[in-house]
N, CA, C and O atoms as a DFTB+ gen file, in Angstrom:
340 C
 N C O
     1  1      33.199      -3.269     -11.972
     2  2      32.804      -2.693     -10.703
     3  2      31.535      -3.398     -10.203
     4  3      30.581      -3.594     -10.956
     5  1      31.546      -3.763      -8.955
     6  2      30.410      -4.467      -8.360
     7  2      29.324      -3.475      -7.934
     8  3      29.602      -2.490      -7.251
     9  1      28.094      -3.747      -8.344
    10  2      26.963      -2.896      -7.950
    11  2      26.396      -3.400      -6.630
    12  3      26.160      -4.596      -6.462
    13  1      26.185      -2.499      -5.716
    14  2      25.620      -2.850      -4.417
    15  2      24.143      -2.487      -4.428
    16  3      23.778      -1.351      -4.734
    17  1      23.297      -3.453      -4.095
    18  2      21.854      -3.195      -4.063
    19  2      21.504      -2.345      -2.857
    20  3      22.168      -2.392      -1.822
    21  1      20.459      -1.578      -3.015
    22  2      19.966      -0.773      -1.899
    23  2      18.830      -1.536      -1.217
    24  3      17.934      -2.060      -1.878
    25  1      18.882      -1.588       0.096
    26  2      17.841      -2.233       0.874
    27  2      16.985      -1.151       1.524
    28  3      17.489      -0.084       1.876
    29  1      15.691      -1.424       1.683
    30  2      14.769      -0.431       2.220
    31  2      14.096      -0.915       3.495
    32  3      13.857      -2.108       3.682
    33  1      13.798       0.039       4.361
    34  2      12.997      -0.209       5.556
    35  2      11.914       0.858       5.618
    36  3      12.090       1.974       5.131
    37  1      10.793       0.493       6.225
    38  2       9.670       1.422       6.376
    39  2      10.033       2.472       7.417
    40  3      10.579       2.153       8.473
    41  1       9.721       3.734       7.108
    42  2       9.907       4.804       8.087
    43  2       8.854       4.608       9.182
    44  3       7.666       4.562       8.863
    45  1       9.236       4.491      10.446
    46  2       8.291       4.123      11.505
    47  2       7.150       5.110      11.741
    48  3       6.154       4.749      12.367
    49  1       7.270       6.337      11.258
    50  2       6.231       7.333      11.522
    51  2       5.239       7.505      10.381
    52  3       4.257       8.234      10.520
    53  1       5.486       6.839       9.251
    54  2       4.552       6.863       8.133
    55  2       4.898       5.699       7.210
    56  3       5.899       5.760       6.496
    57  1       4.090       4.643       7.212
    58  2       4.422       3.446       6.431
    59  2       4.387       3.641       4.919
    60  3       4.690       2.709       4.174
    61  1       4.026       4.831       4.453
    62  2       4.012       5.106       3.012
    63  2       5.375       5.559       2.498
    64  3       5.521       5.856       1.312
    65  1       6.376       5.615       3.383
    66  2       7.719       6.051       2.986
    67  2       8.737       4.989       3.362
    68  3       8.721       4.446       4.468
    69  1       9.625       4.704       2.410
    70  2      10.690       3.732       2.623
    71  2      12.025       4.464       2.656
    72  3      12.270       5.372       1.863
    73  1      12.877       4.057       3.580
    74  2      14.197       4.662       3.732
    75  2      15.246       3.652       3.296
    76  3      15.321       2.549       3.838
    77  1      16.046       4.029       2.326
    78  2      17.033       3.122       1.768
    79  2      18.379       3.181       2.456
    80  3      18.738       4.196       3.053
    81  1      19.120       2.093       2.371
    82  2      20.436       2.006       2.992
    83  2      21.453       2.946       2.337
    84  3      22.481       3.262       2.935
    85  1      21.168       3.388       1.117
    86  2      22.046       4.340       0.429
    87  2      21.563       5.779       0.578
    88  3      22.090       6.683      -0.069
    89  1      20.553       5.993       1.437
    90  2      20.085       7.348       1.705
    91  2      18.898       7.802       0.883
    92  3      18.531       8.976       0.936
    93  1      18.293       6.914       0.132
    94  2      17.142       7.251      -0.696
    95  2      15.857       7.197       0.126
    96  3      15.666       6.287       0.932
    97  1      14.982       8.173      -0.082
    98  2      13.645       8.146       0.511
    99  2      12.674       7.904      -0.646
   100  3      12.660       8.657      -1.620
   101  1      11.866       6.855      -0.533
   102  2      10.976       6.431      -1.603
   103  2       9.535       6.514      -1.120
   104  3       9.215       6.033      -0.033
   105  1       8.662       7.121      -1.923
   106  2       7.241       7.250      -1.592
   107  2       6.444       6.140      -2.261
   108  3       6.575       5.907      -3.463
   109  1       5.622       5.461      -1.483
   110  2       4.742       4.442      -2.048
   111  2       3.514       5.072      -2.705
   112  3       2.797       4.395      -3.441
   113  1       3.260       6.364      -2.449
   114  2       2.152       7.082      -3.107
   115  2       2.516       7.406      -4.551
   116  3       1.755       7.124      -5.476
   117  1       3.678       7.996      -4.724
   118  2       4.088       8.431      -6.066
   119  2       4.940       7.391      -6.783
   120  3       5.180       7.508      -7.985
   121  1       5.399       6.371      -6.053
   122  2       6.266       5.325      -6.590
   123  2       7.557       5.890      -7.180
   124  3       8.030       5.440      -8.224
   125  1       8.110       6.875      -6.496
   126  2       9.389       7.444      -6.919
   127  2      10.136       8.034      -5.728
   128  3       9.593       8.177      -4.632
   129  1      11.381       8.365      -5.976
   130  2      12.208       8.977      -4.936
   131  2      11.691      10.388      -4.649
   132  3      11.303      11.114      -5.564
   133  1      11.689      10.762      -3.382
   134  2      11.205      12.087      -2.991
   135  2      12.287      12.832      -2.216
   136  3      13.257      12.242      -1.742
   137  1      12.093      14.132      -2.103
   138  2      13.003      14.972      -1.332
   139  2      13.620      16.054      -2.191
   140  3      13.708      15.939      -3.414
   141  1      14.040      17.094      -1.524
   142  2      14.737      18.182      -2.199
   143  2      15.825      18.697      -1.267
   144  3      15.781      18.481      -0.056
   145  1      16.796      19.377      -1.853
   146  2      17.918      19.895      -1.081
   147  2      17.599      21.322      -0.652
   148  3      17.210      22.154      -1.473
   149  1      17.766      21.598       0.634
   150  2      17.489      22.932       1.173
   151  2      18.621      23.887       0.823
   152  3      19.656      23.475       0.300
   153  1      18.414      25.162       1.116
   154  2      19.463      26.146       0.847
   155  2      20.672      25.939       1.755
   156  3      21.733      26.514       1.514
   157  1      20.518      25.122       2.796
   158  2      21.630      24.804       3.696
   159  2      22.359      23.530       3.277
   160  3      23.356      23.157       3.896
   161  1      21.869      22.854       2.227
   162  2      22.542      21.701       1.679
   163  2      22.053      20.349       2.157
   164  3      22.606      19.321       1.767
   165  1      21.020      20.327       3.000
   166  2      20.481      19.070       3.507
   167  2      19.301      18.602       2.659
   168  3      18.499      19.411       2.193
   169  1      19.204      17.281       2.463
   170  2      18.058      16.722       1.756
   171  2      16.913      16.593       2.754
   172  3      17.084      16.037       3.839
   173  1      15.740      17.113       2.379
   174  2      14.559      17.057       3.234
   175  2      13.369      16.547       2.435
   176  3      13.322      16.659       1.210
   177  1      12.403      15.982       3.166
   178  2      11.199      15.439       2.550
   179  2       9.994      16.099       3.211
   180  3       9.917      16.172       4.437
   181  1       9.056      16.578       2.401
   182  2       7.832      17.184       2.923
   183  2       6.761      16.101       3.057
   184  3       6.357      15.477       2.076
   185  1       6.312      15.896       4.301
   186  2       5.274      14.919       4.587
   187  2       4.210      15.608       5.440
   188  3       4.499      16.093       6.534
   189  1       2.981      15.646       4.931
   190  2       1.858      16.275       5.642
   191  2       2.194      17.704       6.043
   192  3       1.947      18.113       7.177
   193  1       2.755      18.454       5.114
   194  2       3.085      19.879       5.275
   195  2       4.152      20.137       6.330
   196  3       4.245      21.249       6.850
   197  1       4.964      19.125       6.658
   198  2       6.075      19.294       7.589
   199  2       7.333      18.739       6.930
   200  3       7.303      17.677       6.308
   201  1       8.439      19.470       7.071
   202  2       9.700      19.056       6.480
   203  2      10.461      18.151       7.435
   204  3      10.593      18.449       8.622
   205  1      10.962      17.032       6.896
   206  2      11.723      16.060       7.674
   207  2      13.094      15.886       7.028
   208  3      13.170      15.519       5.856
   209  1      14.183      16.141       7.762
   210  2      15.518      15.917       7.201
   211  2      15.725      14.431       6.894
   212  3      15.430      13.571       7.725
   213  1      16.230      14.140       5.705
   214  2      16.395      12.753       5.262
   215  2      17.339      11.973       6.170
   216  3      17.104      10.792       6.427
   217  1      18.411      12.613       6.665
   218  2      19.359      11.876       7.495
   219  2      18.734      11.430       8.817
   220  3      19.130      10.406       9.373
   221  1      17.765      12.188       9.321
   222  2      17.069      11.790      10.551
   223  2      16.055      10.675      10.260
   224  3      15.859       9.780      11.083
   225  1      15.413      10.733       9.088
   226  2      14.481       9.669       8.700
   227  2      15.226       8.343       8.534
   228  3      14.743       7.295       8.960
   229  1      16.403       8.399       7.913
   230  2      17.219       7.198       7.723
   231  2      17.618       6.620       9.084
   232  3      17.544       5.410       9.297
   233  1      18.036       7.488       9.995
   234  2      18.403       7.038      11.348
   235  2      17.215       6.348      12.017
   236  3      17.367       5.280      12.611
   237  1      16.040       6.956      11.921
   238  2      14.849       6.393      12.565
   239  2      14.454       5.052      11.968
   240  3      13.962       4.185      12.690
   241  1      14.652       4.861      10.691
   242  2      14.278       3.607      10.051
   243  2      15.310       2.505      10.290
   244  3      14.948       1.336      10.422
   245  1      16.580       2.867      10.346
   246  2      17.636       1.855      10.401
   247  2      18.257       1.663      11.784
   248  3      18.699       0.559      12.101
   249  1      18.301       2.693      12.603
   250  2      19.012       2.594      13.887
   251  2      18.043       2.546      15.065
   252  3      18.021       1.570      15.814
   253  1      17.238       3.603      15.230
   254  2      16.348       3.712      16.384
   255  2      15.217       4.678      16.041
   256  3      15.483       5.808      15.633
   257  1      13.963       4.259      16.197
   258  2      12.838       5.151      15.861
   259  2      12.773       6.413      16.714
   260  3      12.221       7.426      16.285
   261  1      13.336       6.354      17.920
   262  2      13.288       7.509      18.823
   263  2      14.668       8.159      18.880
   264  3      15.653       7.524      19.257
   265  1      14.722       9.430      18.501
   266  2      15.969      10.185      18.596
   267  2      15.935      10.924      19.930
   268  3      15.055      11.756      20.151
   269  1      16.884      10.632      20.824
   270  2      16.895      11.310      22.114
   271  2      16.982      12.834      21.962
   272  3      17.656      13.339      21.064
   273  1      16.304      13.545      22.835
   274  2      16.278      15.008      22.782
   275  2      17.701      15.553      22.850
   276  3      18.486      15.173      23.720
   277  1      18.015      16.436      21.931
   278  2      19.324      17.076      21.888
   279  2      20.388      16.290      21.129
   280  3      21.493      16.793      20.927
   281  1      20.077      15.076      20.709
   282  2      21.060      14.267      19.987
   283  2      21.231      14.775      18.561
   284  3      20.254      15.089      17.882
   285  1      22.473      14.853      18.119
   286  2      22.764      15.256      16.749
   287  2      23.013      14.016      15.907
   288  3      23.748      13.117      16.318
   289  1      22.408      13.966      14.740
   290  2      22.631      12.879      13.794
   291  2      23.619      13.412      12.766
   292  3      23.285      14.293      11.974
   293  1      24.831      12.876      12.781
   294  2      25.875      13.357      11.881
   295  2      26.011      12.460      10.658
   296  3      25.682      11.274      10.700
   297  1      26.501      13.043       9.572
   298  2      26.770      12.304       8.340
   299  2      28.162      11.694       8.466
   300  3      29.117      12.396       8.797
   301  1      28.285      10.392       8.206
   302  2      29.574       9.698       8.349
   303  2      30.681      10.356       7.531
   304  3      31.810      10.504       7.999
   305  1      30.347      10.747       6.312
   306  2      31.353      11.302       5.409
   307  2      31.538      12.811       5.582
   308  3      32.485      13.385       5.042
   309  1      30.649      13.448       6.322
   310  2      30.721      14.896       6.480
   311  2      29.991      15.660       5.398
   312  3      29.879      16.883       5.477
   313  1      29.482      14.956       4.370
   314  2      28.735      15.605       3.285
   315  2      27.260      15.651       3.657
   316  3      26.677      14.631       4.026
   317  1      26.666      16.812       3.562
   318  2      25.263      16.990       3.981
   319  2      24.275      16.198       3.141
   320  3      23.197      15.856       3.628
   321  1      24.611      15.901       1.905
   322  2      23.697      15.161       1.040
   323  2      23.969      13.655       1.049
   324  3      23.259      12.899       0.386
   325  1      24.975      13.216       1.781
   326  2      25.309      11.793       1.876
   327  2      24.577      11.202       3.082
   328  3      25.012      11.378       4.220
   329  1      23.472      10.506       2.836
   330  2      22.634       9.997       3.923
   331  2      22.699       8.477       4.068
   332  3      21.773       7.863       4.597
   333  1      23.792       7.870       3.597
   334  2      23.919       6.421       3.691
   335  2      24.013       5.968       5.140
   336  3      24.489       6.691       6.015
   337  1      23.533       4.717       5.366
   338  2      23.597       4.121       6.711
   339  2      25.028       3.746       6.994
   340  3      25.329       3.226       8.068
């Protein structure tokens, strides 16, 4: 089986966080993956006492830093914890 490497981009709103192409959020402060799953099933990351959904962070890093008001960011596979690009 071929292993696919994960590529990272800086989250545009805080350069201390990297967003991976496989949906991983990595902190340069702790040097490890961050985030937890909410009771609704979404992976979220706490940054400066504010919760950020991982799928929106991935979108901002890989697609467009500005999410238009009212736009929904959907998971390609339909799984709430699948945040791949």
